[in-house]
N, C-alpha and C positions, 0 to 999 in steps of 0.2 A: 651474627647481627646483620640485618638487612641495611644496605647503604642506600643513599639517595639515588645513585646510579642504577641499582637493582630495581628500585621502584619505578624509575623513569623508563627502563626497558620494558617493564610489564605494560606500561601505558602506551608504548609505541607499537605493541602487537596490533596487527589488523583485527578489526572486530569480525566476529562470525557473522555470516550473512543468512538472513531468513527471508524467504520469498513466500508471500501469501497471495494466492490466486483466488479471486472471488468470481464465481460463475453465477451464483444465486441472484435472481432478479429482486432488487430491493422493493419493487412495487408489490410483490406477493410473498416473498420469502424472508423471514426474520433472520435467517442464517447470514445474510449479507451484512446486516447491522452488527451482529455478534462478531463476525470476522473483523470488521473495522474496529470495533471496541477492543478486541484482542490485540490487534496491531498497535493501537494507541497505547495500550497498557504495557506491552512489551518494550515499546520505544522509550518509555519513561525510565527504564532501567539503565539505558545508555550502555548496555553490554553487548548488544548486537546491532547490526545494520539491517533495517527492515525495508523491504520493497513490497508494495501492494500493487497488484494488477487487477483492475476492474475489467473483467473480460465479458464481452458481448453485452447482455442486458444489464449486468452489474454496473456498467458505466452510467446508468441512470442516476447513480448516487452523486454524480457531478453535473447533472443536467440543470437546466434553468428551472425545472419543476421539482428539484430535489427537496425544497421546503415542504412540499405537499406529500412526501413519502411517509409511510409509517416509519417510525423511529428516525425521523429526519434530524433530530437533535444529536443522535449518535454520529451521523456523517459530518454534521457541522462542527462537532467537538473533536472527534478523533482523527479525521483525515488531515486537518491542519496540524494536529499534534505530531503525526508521523513526519510531516515535512519539517516542523520546528526542531525535531530531534535528529535531523540529518537523514531521514528516510526519504524514499521517493514513492509517489503515487502515479501509476501509469494507467492509461486507458487503451483498451483494445476493443472498441465498440463494433458491433455488427452494423450492417447498413441502416437498419431501422433505428437503432439507438443513436447512430452518428447524427441523424437529423435533429435530435433533441439537444445535442451538445453545442455549446458556444465554440466558435472557430478557434478562439484563443486557447481553450482547454485542450482541444485536439492538437493544436500546434505545439504546445508546451509539454504535453504529457503522452503523446501517442507512442505506442510501442508496436513494433512489427514482430512477426513470428521468429525470425532469426535472433533478434535481441532477447526475446522471451526465453528461447532455448539457451542462450548464453547466461542469462540471469539464473536460470534453473541449474545449469551446470556449475556455476560458481557458488550457489547457496549450499550451506550445510544442511538446511532443512527447508523443505517445500511443503506448504499446507494448502489444501484446496477446499474451498467451501462452495 
């Protein structure tokens, strides 16, 4: 018979980590929106810790013009969902994309290469879109 202590120990286990790196340009490639939707859907389970990295042109999903992107509803719905469920959304914009982002977005969410390498090393699964 499983005791309450046994149940609590199961809940205390660290969650598995999943890293989703999105390289696809959301202005031209629907894979970016699908990757964000996937991240939001996985977060709902609350069985894994999800980190999303919007790499280079993919960072346009957090730009001031994101509302004009194809599939903009996906970014508006699922990126906040990742955060609400304890995940993180990072940006690693290239120079051109950085110009389109709000300074606050960069300050709060910017990720450098060594930190990305650390996230990848800690993750049980890394997916790249």
